VMD Tcl script that builds the backbone (N, CA, C; Angstrom):
set m [mol new atoms 288]
animate dup $m
set s [atomselect $m all]
$s set {name element resname resid chain x y z} {
  {N N MET 1 A 96.234 47.005 112.734}
  {CA C MET 1 A 95.623 47.930 111.804}
  {C C MET 1 A 94.101 47.926 111.949}
  {N N ALA 2 A 93.500 46.752 112.047}
  {CA C ALA 2 A 92.045 46.670 112.197}
  {C C ALA 2 A 91.608 47.304 113.514}
  {N N LEU 3 A 92.450 47.189 114.513}
  {CA C LEU 3 A 92.140 47.791 115.810}
  {C C LEU 3 A 92.098 49.315 115.706}
  {N N ASP 4 A 93.043 49.879 114.956}
  {CA C ASP 4 A 93.053 51.329 114.735}
  {C C ASP 4 A 91.797 51.775 113.998}
  {N N GLN 5 A 91.369 50.983 113.038}
  {CA C GLN 5 A 90.169 51.322 112.269}
  {C C GLN 5 A 88.927 51.268 113.146}
  {N N MET 6 A 88.856 50.273 114.021}
  {CA C MET 6 A 87.715 50.175 114.925}
  {C C MET 6 A 87.698 51.354 115.893}
  {N N LYS 7 A 88.878 51.735 116.374}
  {CA C LYS 7 A 88.973 52.873 117.281}
  {C C LYS 7 A 88.522 54.149 116.562}
  {N N MET 8 A 88.957 54.319 115.326}
  {CA C MET 8 A 88.570 55.489 114.536}
  {C C MET 8 A 87.061 55.510 114.326}
  {N N LEU 9 A 86.477 54.367 114.030}
  {CA C LEU 9 A 85.032 54.272 113.823}
  {C C LEU 9 A 84.279 54.627 115.107}
  {N N GLN 10 A 84.774 54.162 116.234}
  {CA C GLN 10 A 84.154 54.503 117.521}
  {C C GLN 10 A 84.230 56.008 117.781}
  {N N GLN 11 A 85.364 56.606 117.455}
  {CA C GLN 11 A 85.522 58.053 117.644}
  {C C GLN 11 A 84.575 58.826 116.728}
  {N N LEU 12 A 84.407 58.353 115.500}
  {CA C LEU 12 A 83.483 59.002 114.566}
  {C C LEU 12 A 82.048 58.915 115.070}
  {N N ARG 13 A 81.668 57.761 115.562}
  {CA C ARG 13 A 80.309 57.598 116.099}
  {C C ARG 13 A 80.079 58.502 117.308}
  {N N LYS 14 A 81.091 58.600 118.159}
  {CA C LYS 14 A 80.989 59.468 119.332}
  {C C LYS 14 A 80.842 60.930 118.899}
  {N N ALA 15 A 81.604 61.328 117.891}
  {CA C ALA 15 A 81.519 62.705 117.388}
  {C C ALA 15 A 80.146 62.974 116.779}
  {N N GLN 16 A 79.605 62.003 116.046}
  {CA C GLN 16 A 78.272 62.170 115.455}
  {C C GLN 16 A 77.214 62.311 116.548}
  {N N LYS 17 A 77.346 61.517 117.590}
  {CA C LYS 17 A 76.399 61.601 118.701}
  {C C LYS 17 A 76.491 62.971 119.368}
  {N N GLN 18 A 77.705 63.452 119.537}
  {CA C GLN 18 A 77.925 64.772 120.124}
  {C C GLN 18 A 77.286 65.852 119.246}
  {N N LEU 19 A 77.434 65.737 117.934}
  {CA C LEU 19 A 76.840 66.720 117.020}
  {C C LEU 19 A 75.317 66.711 117.111}
  {N N GLY 20 A 74.740 65.548 117.357}
  {CA C GLY 20 A 73.291 65.465 117.504}
  {C C GLY 20 A 72.782 66.217 118.722}
  {N N LYS 21 A 73.644 66.355 119.728}
  {CA C LYS 21 A 73.264 67.070 120.949}
  {C C LYS 21 A 73.570 68.565 120.861}
  {N N GLU 22 A 74.435 68.929 119.931}
  {CA C GLU 22 A 74.823 70.337 119.761}
  {C C GLU 22 A 73.662 71.116 119.144}
  {N N ILE 23 A 73.286 72.220 119.767}
  {CA C ILE 23 A 72.184 73.045 119.262}
  {C C ILE 23 A 72.727 74.430 118.908}
  {N N ILE 24 A 72.508 74.820 117.679}
  {CA C ILE 24 A 72.889 76.142 117.203}
  {C C ILE 24 A 71.608 76.949 117.080}
  {N N GLU 25 A 71.583 78.112 117.704}
  {CA C GLU 25 A 70.390 78.955 117.657}
  {C C GLU 25 A 70.735 80.264 116.957}
  {N N VAL 26 A 69.939 80.606 115.963}
  {CA C VAL 26 A 70.123 81.871 115.247}
  {C C VAL 26 A 68.786 82.590 115.182}
  {N N GLU 27 A 68.874 83.906 115.040}
  {CA C GLU 27 A 67.641 84.676 114.928}
  {C C GLU 27 A 67.760 85.652 113.772}
  {N N ALA 28 A 66.625 86.086 113.306}
  {CA C ALA 28 A 66.550 87.086 112.243}
  {C C ALA 28 A 65.412 88.035 112.574}
  {N N GLY 29 A 65.460 89.214 111.978}
  {CA C GLY 29 A 64.398 90.187 112.227}
  {C C GLY 29 A 64.364 90.649 113.662}
  {N N ASP 30 A 65.553 90.868 114.251}
  {CA C ASP 30 A 65.635 91.303 115.655}
  {C C ASP 30 A 64.870 90.382 116.599}
  {N N GLY 31 A 64.955 89.079 116.341}
  {CA C GLY 31 A 64.309 88.104 117.215}
  {C C GLY 31 A 62.915 87.701 116.786}
  {N N ALA 32 A 62.441 88.227 115.659}
  {CA C ALA 32 A 61.110 87.846 115.174}
  {C C ALA 32 A 61.069 86.362 114.825}
  {N N VAL 33 A 62.191 85.844 114.310}
  {CA C VAL 33 A 62.299 84.430 113.950}
  {C C VAL 33 A 63.529 83.860 114.649}
  {N N VAL 34 A 63.340 82.742 115.349}
  {CA C VAL 34 A 64.441 82.049 116.012}
  {C C VAL 34 A 64.418 80.600 115.533}
  {N N VAL 35 A 65.564 80.150 115.023}
  {CA C VAL 35 A 65.678 78.787 114.501}
  {C C VAL 35 A 66.760 78.060 115.287}
  {N N GLN 36 A 66.468 76.817 115.660}
  {CA C GLN 36 A 67.449 75.950 116.306}
  {C C GLN 36 A 67.760 74.807 115.349}
  {N N ILE 37 A 69.061 74.573 115.155}
  {CA C ILE 37 A 69.521 73.524 114.251}
  {C C ILE 37 A 70.562 72.696 114.996}
  {N N THR 38 A 70.510 71.385 114.821}
  {CA C THR 38 A 71.489 70.518 115.480}
  {C C THR 38 A 72.789 70.507 114.686}
  {N N GLY 39 A 73.827 69.998 115.325}
  {CA C GLY 39 A 75.107 69.824 114.652}
  {C C GLY 39 A 75.040 68.812 113.526}
  {N N GLU 40 A 73.954 68.057 113.458}
  {CA C GLU 40 A 73.728 67.110 112.359}
  {C C GLU 40 A 72.982 67.769 111.202}
  {N N LEU 41 A 72.821 69.094 111.277}
  {CA C LEU 41 A 72.151 69.889 110.234}
  {C C LEU 41 A 70.663 69.599 110.141}
  {N N LYS 42 A 70.059 69.254 111.261}
  {CA C LYS 42 A 68.615 69.023 111.305}
  {C C LYS 42 A 67.950 70.186 112.032}
  {N N ILE 43 A 66.859 70.690 111.459}
  {CA C ILE 43 A 66.142 71.779 112.104}
  {C C ILE 43 A 65.382 71.217 113.294}
  {N N LYS 44 A 65.666 71.759 114.461}
  {CA C LYS 44 A 65.020 71.306 115.695}
  {C C LYS 44 A 63.748 72.101 115.955}
  {N N SER 45 A 63.808 73.426 115.743}
  {CA C SER 45 A 62.614 74.237 115.959}
  {C C SER 45 A 62.699 75.551 115.193}
  {N N VAL 46 A 61.523 76.085 114.906}
  {CA C VAL 46 A 61.380 77.417 114.317}
  {C C VAL 46 A 60.340 78.133 115.165}
  {N N LYS 47 A 60.732 79.260 115.732}
  {CA C LYS 47 A 59.803 80.029 116.560}
  {C C LYS 47 A 59.617 81.407 115.947}
  {N N ILE 48 A 58.372 81.860 115.945}
  {CA C ILE 48 A 58.029 83.160 115.382}
  {C C ILE 48 A 57.333 83.973 116.463}
  {N N ASP 49 A 57.832 85.168 116.690}
  {CA C ASP 49 A 57.231 86.075 117.670}
  {C C ASP 49 A 56.102 86.840 116.980}
  {N N PRO 50 A 54.849 86.512 117.292}
  {CA C PRO 50 A 53.720 87.139 116.595}
  {C C PRO 50 A 53.644 88.650 116.795}
  {N N GLU 51 A 54.232 89.136 117.881}
  {CA C GLU 51 A 54.198 90.573 118.130}
  {C C GLU 51 A 55.118 91.350 117.189}
  {N N GLN 52 A 56.063 90.642 116.576}
  {CA C GLN 52 A 57.006 91.309 115.679}
  {C C GLN 52 A 56.697 91.064 114.207}
  {N N VAL 53 A 55.625 90.350 113.936}
  {CA C VAL 53 A 55.292 89.994 112.559}
  {C C VAL 53 A 54.104 90.818 112.080}
  {N N ASP 54 A 54.255 91.387 110.906}
  {CA C ASP 54 A 53.175 92.132 110.261}
  {C C ASP 54 A 52.474 91.172 109.300}
  {N N VAL 55 A 51.243 90.792 109.611}
  {CA C VAL 55 A 50.524 89.830 108.768}
  {C C VAL 55 A 50.275 90.371 107.365}
  {N N ASP 56 A 50.401 91.659 107.191}
  {CA C ASP 56 A 50.248 92.243 105.862}
  {C C ASP 56 A 51.551 92.208 105.073}
  {N N ASN 57 A 52.612 91.697 105.695}
  {CA C ASN 57 A 53.906 91.639 105.022}
  {C C ASN 57 A 54.530 90.252 105.220}
  {N N ILE 58 A 53.870 89.258 104.693}
  {CA C ILE 58 A 54.330 87.870 104.824}
  {C C ILE 58 A 55.680 87.676 104.135}
  {N N GLU 59 A 55.936 88.425 103.078}
  {CA C GLU 59 A 57.219 88.306 102.380}
  {C C GLU 59 A 58.385 88.591 103.329}
  {N N GLN 60 A 58.214 89.553 104.215}
  {CA C GLN 60 A 59.268 89.873 105.183}
  {C C GLN 60 A 59.494 88.699 106.129}
  {N N LEU 61 A 58.421 88.079 106.599}
  {CA C LEU 61 A 58.535 86.909 107.469}
  {C C LEU 61 A 59.252 85.778 106.744}
  {N N GLU 62 A 58.866 85.531 105.508}
  {CA C GLU 62 A 59.525 84.488 104.716}
  {C C GLU 62 A 61.021 84.777 104.584}
  {N N HIS 63 A 61.355 86.033 104.365}
  {CA C HIS 63 A 62.755 86.438 104.236}
  {C C HIS 63 A 63.516 86.171 105.540}
  {N N TRP 64 A 62.915 86.529 106.675}
  {CA C TRP 64 A 63.566 86.287 107.964}
  {C C TRP 64 A 63.779 84.797 108.211}
  {N N ILE 65 A 62.783 83.988 107.853}
  {CA C ILE 65 A 62.924 82.533 108.024}
  {C C ILE 65 A 64.064 82.021 107.158}
  {N N GLU 66 A 64.106 82.471 105.923}
  {CA C GLU 66 A 65.173 82.056 105.007}
  {C C GLU 66 A 66.548 82.434 105.569}
  {N N ILE 67 A 66.675 83.660 106.049}
  {CA C ILE 67 A 67.953 84.116 106.615}
  {C C ILE 67 A 68.344 83.268 107.823}
  {N N ALA 68 A 67.405 83.044 108.733}
  {CA C ALA 68 A 67.703 82.282 109.950}
  {C C ALA 68 A 68.114 80.848 109.623}
  {N N VAL 69 A 67.402 80.214 108.706}
  {CA C VAL 69 A 67.737 78.834 108.338}
  {C C VAL 69 A 69.097 78.788 107.648}
  {N N ARG 70 A 69.329 79.679 106.707}
  {CA C ARG 70 A 70.604 79.700 105.981}
  {C C ARG 70 A 71.769 79.944 106.944}
  {N N ASP 71 A 71.633 80.952 107.815}
  {CA C ASP 71 A 72.707 81.245 108.770}
  {C C ASP 71 A 72.908 80.101 109.764}
  {N N GLY 72 A 71.809 79.511 110.204}
  {CA C GLY 72 A 71.901 78.394 111.136}
  {C C GLY 72 A 72.589 77.187 110.531}
  {N N LEU 73 A 72.249 76.877 109.290}
  {CA C LEU 73 A 72.899 75.751 108.613}
  {C C LEU 73 A 74.387 76.017 108.416}
  {N N ALA 74 A 74.730 77.243 108.061}
  {CA C ALA 74 A 76.142 77.590 107.878}
  {C C ALA 74 A 76.909 77.428 109.189}
  {N N LYS 75 A 76.337 77.904 110.282}
  {CA C LYS 75 A 76.998 77.772 111.584}
  {C C LYS 75 A 77.084 76.312 112.009}
  {N N ALA 76 A 76.029 75.551 111.755}
  {CA C ALA 76 A 76.036 74.131 112.108}
  {C C ALA 76 A 77.095 73.383 111.300}
  {N N GLN 77 A 77.267 73.749 110.035}
  {CA C GLN 77 A 78.308 73.126 109.214}
  {C C GLN 77 A 79.694 73.440 109.769}
  {N N GLU 78 A 79.888 74.672 110.227}
  {CA C GLU 78 A 81.168 75.042 110.835}
  {C C GLU 78 A 81.429 74.220 112.093}
  {N N VAL 79 A 80.414 74.077 112.925}
  {CA C VAL 79 A 80.553 73.289 114.157}
  {C C VAL 79 A 80.876 71.834 113.810}
  {N N ALA 80 A 80.174 71.283 112.833}
  {CA C ALA 80 A 80.412 69.895 112.423}
  {C C ALA 80 A 81.828 69.728 111.880}
  {N N ALA 81 A 82.270 70.665 111.061}
  {CA C ALA 81 A 83.616 70.583 110.489}
  {C C ALA 81 A 84.676 70.640 111.583}
  {N N GLU 82 A 84.496 71.530 112.545}
  {CA C GLU 82 A 85.457 71.643 113.645}
  {C C GLU 82 A 85.465 70.382 114.510}
  {N N THR 83 A 84.295 69.804 114.716}
  {CA C THR 83 A 84.201 68.592 115.532}
  {C C THR 83 A 84.864 67.410 114.830}
  {N N MET 84 A 84.675 67.314 113.525}
  {CA C MET 84 A 85.180 66.166 112.776}
  {C C MET 84 A 86.631 66.344 112.315}
  {N N LYS 85 A 87.110 67.565 112.293}
  {CA C LYS 85 A 88.444 67.855 111.769}
  {C C LYS 85 A 89.548 66.992 112.385}
  {N N PRO 86 A 89.609 66.862 113.708}
  {CA C PRO 86 A 90.681 66.047 114.287}
  {C C PRO 86 A 90.611 64.575 113.865}
  {N N LEU 87 A 89.426 64.118 113.521}
  {CA C LEU 87 A 89.260 62.708 113.161}
  {C C LEU 87 A 89.568 62.444 111.693}
  {N N MET 88 A 89.491 63.452 110.873}
  {CA C MET 88 A 89.657 63.262 109.435}
  {C C MET 88 A 91.091 62.920 109.046}
  {N N GLY 89 A 92.056 63.300 109.858}
  {CA C GLY 89 A 93.442 62.976 109.556}
  {C C GLY 89 A 93.679 61.480 109.495}
  {N N GLY 90 A 92.979 60.730 110.309}
  {CA C GLY 90 A 93.134 59.282 110.330}
  {C C GLY 90 A 92.331 58.558 109.277}
  {N N MET 91 A 91.515 59.283 108.529}
  {CA C MET 91 A 90.670 58.629 107.526}
  {C C MET 91 A 91.488 58.031 106.392}
  {N N GLY 92 A 92.685 58.536 106.172}
  {CA C GLY 92 A 93.521 57.993 105.107}
  {C C GLY 92 A 93.911 56.552 105.360}
  {N N ASN 93 A 93.802 56.093 106.577}
  {CA C ASN 93 A 94.172 54.722 106.923}
  {C C ASN 93 A 93.061 53.717 106.652}
  {N N LEU 94 A 91.865 54.216 106.328}
  {CA C LEU 94 A 90.749 53.295 106.109}
  {C C LEU 94 A 90.835 52.679 104.715}
  {N N PRO 95 A 90.486 51.397 104.591}
  {CA C PRO 95 A 90.669 50.672 103.326}
  {C C PRO 95 A 89.516 50.829 102.343}
  {N N PHE 96 A 89.176 52.057 101.946}
  {CA C PHE 96 A 88.186 52.228 100.893}
  {C C PHE 96 A 88.514 53.372 100.018}
}
mol reanalyze $m
mol bondsrecalc $m
mol representation Tube
mol addrep $m
């Protein structure tokens, strides 16, 4: 039983490491804002195309950033859930 638990823990760690390498990229405003988020739900980068941004309309830029981050986090959560799903069935065997 302890061996199964150790194997499960190793698989979970491997999946977490894999999620850290997974990069989800989303854009908003027809590419004005591009956000990269890891499978661990960490923002890796935010890029803004200055040619597509109107400095007199900062509210629009803020809106695009909000959309890109929200969509990116949602997609990253889906990727994480799919990655962890096969491992969650064995979690019932853990003693906590």
